[in-house]
N, C-alpha and C positions, 0 to 999 in steps of 0.2 A: 306924651310918648313914654311908655313904660320901659325902663331900662333895668331896674332892680326889683326882684320879687323874692321875698323870704316868707316861707310858710313853716316856721319851726313848730315843734310839738306844743300843743295847746291843752294837754291833759287827756286827749282822746286819740285813739289810733286813726290814722287816715286810711279809709277802707276803699275809696273809689276815686279815680281820676277820669273825668269825662273826656271823650275823644276831642282833641283840638284845644283842650283847656289851657295847655302850656305852649301852644304853637304861636308865640309872639315874636315876630321878626326883629323887633327893636330890643329884645331882651339881651342884656349883657351879663347879668348875674342872677342865678337861680339857686335857692336853698330850700331843700326839703328835709332839713335836719331833724333827726329823732322823731319822724312821723310814724315809724314802725309799719311802713307800707310794704305790702307783698307785691313786688313787681311781677311775680309769676302769676298773679291773678289776672293780668292782662293777656290778651291773645298775642300771638307772634306779630300780627299786623299792627296791633295797638302799641306794642313795644317799639316797633320800627318807626311808627309815625309820631310817637310821643313828643319828640323834640325836633322833628324833621325840618321845621321852618325856622328854627332858632339859629340862623346862619351867623349871627353876631355874638353868640354866647361865648363869654370868656371865662366865667367863673361858675362852677357847678359843684354843689355840695349835696351828696346823697347819703351822708353818714347817718347811722342809726336806723337803717331800713333793712329789708330782706331782699337781697339781690344775688342771683346766681351768676357765675362767671359766663355761662352760655348766653345769658340775657344781656349782659353789659354791652357788648359790641353793637347790638341792635339799637340801643338807646343813644349811643354817643357817636355812631359812625358818620353822621352828617355835620358834626361840630368841628369844623376845620379851624376855627378861630379859638378853640378852647385852650386856655393857658393853665387853669387851676382845676384839679379834679380831686374831690375828697370822698373816699370810699371807706372811711373809718367805721368799724363795727357793722359791716354789712353781711357778715356770715360767709365771706368768701373762703373757699377751700383751695383745691388745686387750680392753678391758672393754666388753661390750655393755650396752645400756640397762637390762636386767633383772638384772644380775649381783648386785645387793644387794636383797633383799626388805625390807619395812618392819621396821626395827630401831629402835624409838623411843627406847631409852635408851643406845645404844652411844656411848661417848665416846672410845674409842681404837681406831684402825685402822692396822695396820702392813703395808705392802706393799713394803718395800724389797728391793733385789737381785732384781728380776724382769726381765721383758722388756716392760714396759708402755710402749707408744708412743702411746697415745691411748685415748679412751673415748667412748661415746655420750653424747648430750645428756641431762642430768638423771640421770646415773649416781649422783651423790651426793645426790639429792633425798630418798631414803628413809633416809639416815643423817645428816640435817641436825643431829642432836644432838652430832655429833663435836666434841671439844675438842682432840684430838691426831691428826694425820694425817702418816704417814711414807711418802713416795714416793721416797725417796733411791735413787740408783744404779739407775735404769731407763733407758728410751730415749726420754724425753719431749723433743720438739724445741720445741714451741710451746704456750704457755698463754695463752688469750685470755679475754675477759670472760664467755664462756658455759661455760668449763671447770668452774667451781664455782658452784653456786647461791647467791644472796644470803643465804638462810637459813643455809646452812652457814658462810659467812664471818662471819655475825653471832655465831655460837656458838664458832667455832674460836679456840683460844688459842695453839696451837703447830702449826707445819707444817715439814716437812723435804723440800725438793725438790733437795737438793744432788746433785752428780755426775751430772747428766743432760746429754746432748749438745744444749744449747740452740742455737737458730738466731737470730742477730742480724739479723733482717729486719723489715720494717714490720709483719708479723703479730705481732711480739713487743712492740710499743710499749706496749700496755696493761699487760702483765705487768711489764716493766721499770719502768714508772712506779709500778705498784702495790707492787712490792718496796720502793721508796724511801719510800712514804707509809704503808703499813699499820701498824697497831698490833699485829698478830699476831706472836708470836715466831717468827723465821725461824732455825731451827737451821743452823749452819755458813755463814750469810750474813755477808759477801759472798764469802769466799775460794773457796768450792766452787760458786759459781754463775757459770759462765763459758760463753762461746760456743765452738762447734766449727765452725760454718758461718755465712756463707761464708768462704772461705779468708782474706780480708783481716781478718776479725774473730776468727780462731781464737786462743783463749787470752785474749781480752778479757773482763773481768768484766762481768756484766750491769749492775752499778751504774754502769759507765762508758759503757754504750751509750745515747746520747742523740741520736737522729736529729732533725734539724730538721723542723718542720712541713711546710716546702715540699718536702723530700726525699721525703716519703711522701704529701703532698697537694698536687700541682701546682695552679697557679692555674686555677680552674674555667673562667674565660672562655677562656683559651688552649687548654685541653683541648677544650672544646666547639667552638671555632673549627677546631682541627686535625682533630677527629673529623668535623665537618661537611664539611670540605674533602676528607678522605680518603674519606668515603662518596660524595661527588659524583664523585670521580675513579674509584672502584671501580665505581660504577653506570654511568658513561660507558663504562668499559672492558668491562664485562659486556654492555652493549647492543651495543657495537661488535663484540665477539667473537661474540655470538649472531646478529647480523644479517649479518656479513660472512663468507661461506662460504670465501673464499680465505684469510683470516687464520686461520680455524679449521683449515683443512686444513694450513696451514703449520706451526702448532704441533703438530698431530697427527702430521705426518710427522717432526718433530724428536723427538717421544717414541718413535715407531716405531724410528727410527734408534738411539736409546739402548738400547732393549730388544733390538734385533737384535744389538748388540754382546755381549749376555749369552746369545745363542743362542735366545731365544724371545720371544714377545710375549704376556704374560698379559692376559686380558680384564679381570680385576680385580687391583688392586694396593693397596699400603698408602699411596699418596699422600694420600688423603683422610682418613687417620686420624692422631690425635695419637701413638698408640703402635703399635709393630709387633706387640706381643703382650701380653696380660694373663696374668700368671703366677699359677697357683693352686698353693698348697703349704701344708703344715702347719708350725707353729712349730718343731717338732723338726728340720725340714730347712732351717731358715732360713740357717744358716751355709753349707751347700753351695750353696744357691740364690744367695745374695748374693756369696760369695767366689769361687765357681767359675763357675757358669752365667751370671749377669748380668754380672759383671765381665769375663769373657772375651769374651762376644758383643757387649757394648756397646762395650768399649774396642777390640777387634780387628776387629770386623765392622761396627760402626756401627749396630747395632740399638738401638731404644729400647723398654724394657720397662716395664710398669706393675706395680709390686709394692706390696703394702699397707703395708709398713713405711715406705716412702719417699713414696708418692704418694697414700695415702688422706687425705681431708680431715678434720682434727680437728673434732669436734663433730657430724659427719654420721654417721648410723647405718651399720652394716656393709652392710645390704641396699641402702641408698641409694648408698653408695660403689661397691658392686659393679655395680649397675644402670647408674650413670652412666659408670663407667670402662670397662665392657665395650663400651658403645656407641662409645667412643673408641679401641678396640683392634681391629686388623685380624684378629688370630688369638688363640687361647687356648692357652697351654702349661700342661699339668698334670703336676706332679711327684708321682709316686705312690710311696708306701711303706706299711709296715704302720701307722706312726703316722698317715698320711693316711687310711687305711682305717678307723681307729678314731675319727677325729674327726667329730663330728656336724656341725660347721660345714663341714668339707670335703665331707661327703656332701650337704649342702644345695647347695654350689657345683656338685657333680656334676650335680644335677638341672637347674641353670641351664645348665650346659655342654651337656647333652643337647639342650636346645632350640636352641642355636646350631648343633649338629651336624645336627639335622633340617632346619634352614633353609638352611644353607650347604654341607653335605656334609662328608665326613671330612677334607678338606684344610684346613678351618677350625681343626682341632685338631692339637696335637702332644703326644703322651703320652710321658713319660719315666719308665721304671721304675727306681728306685734299688735295689730288692730284690724278691725273690719274695714275693707276698702269701700269708700262711698261710690255710688254709681257714677258721679261726675268725674271721679278720678280713675275709674276702671278703664283700661285700654284693651284693645283687641288682643295684642300679643300677651299681655299679662293674664287676661282671661283664659287664653289658650293654654298658657303654662299652668295655671291653677287647675284647669279642667283635666289636664293630662298627667298631672303629677300630684301624689298625695302630699299634704302639708301639715305641719304641726302648729298649734296655736299656743302662744306664750301668755300665761296669766299668773301674775304675782300672787303669792299666798297659797291658798288651797289648790292642790294639784300641781304645784310647781316642781316638786320632786319627781312626779310622774313625767313631766315634760322633759326634765334633764335626762332621765333614764331612757326615754324614747329617742332623744337626740344622740346620746352616746351609742345606743344600739344601731341607729340608722347610719351613723358615721363609720361604724365598723362592719357594716354589711358589704358583701362582695359586690363588685360592679360588673355589669355586662353579662354575667351568666349566674345562674343560681348555685348555691353551695352544694357540694356533695359530701355525704357523710363518711364514706369509706372509699379506699382505693379499689 
């Protein structure tokens, strides 16, 4: 009777798992450590049935493979006896609310060396029996009071949050205070718990971040008084501008003059939006998006982009963040690749983007192709989007300058209606 099965890396990538190969009812320990297996190569039904008969499995190690958060619950949902789960270096990013099914006896969860920057509310509610949690070496910036449920903290004995790029801002007050007071064992604390932002706190240990109450909670009476005065002044100005045609015309002509210097007068522009564009991309393309696309256009051209790694609110669901931040963005930039085409989350975002295109026209979108999409990865919604909206292709080297010029021109193009040259 087989109880322990270990298939560690043997020098070659594991490319295929036959249906039923791992459905061994007697199995108690399974390790696929460092096999570099792409679980997204399995169909949804194959993912769900992969371990469906392993009712006695207690120890599961999937570290060193490619595993998306949307796939994980399909694989482990039937493992009610699971006590140990290792997801180290599985390229996990944002953790949605349903990533962990109910696992009533699990006491050890390891997710170090991933790209986790946040998670949905109550992500850990289904695994409140945890005694050991390892989130070391991820991209976590802020931990607040809602990050971990009270039931989890009551059972937890050891946690490791070291080597994350923490932000020393007022949002971090609860966590900084909790670190100093908790009875839970904090591995590598305090030396590996330090701030990276803002610049004046870069390298400061979290244990030394002790902002005063007044710095994060100004005197309420002063705030109310200033707010009331500001509201009164704004209301007065709005009434004045609304009622005084000459003043309105004066400011309008100033704006006309500014746009004429650029050669056109768009009817719609980005002035009323917090972000110039909302960038949709998959986690595999994150380095190019952050280091090339966003850095170049924000630093050199003055654009302001909304990207989930930086701008999504911790504790808010993905759908809630997307809905709220799309409304604050003038345009939508879609970075398309084969990894994007295979991502179910990205396909969901494509459906949202199609609605924006129907309402505001194709100039509301900028599609950037990083590579040709293979036929097996091409989906119907993505094909519809590409057929109905012009797209730019990125090629490094010759022609790269032309690509960036086209991107900049497209991002500055008016949305919804064509520009007019004269009043």
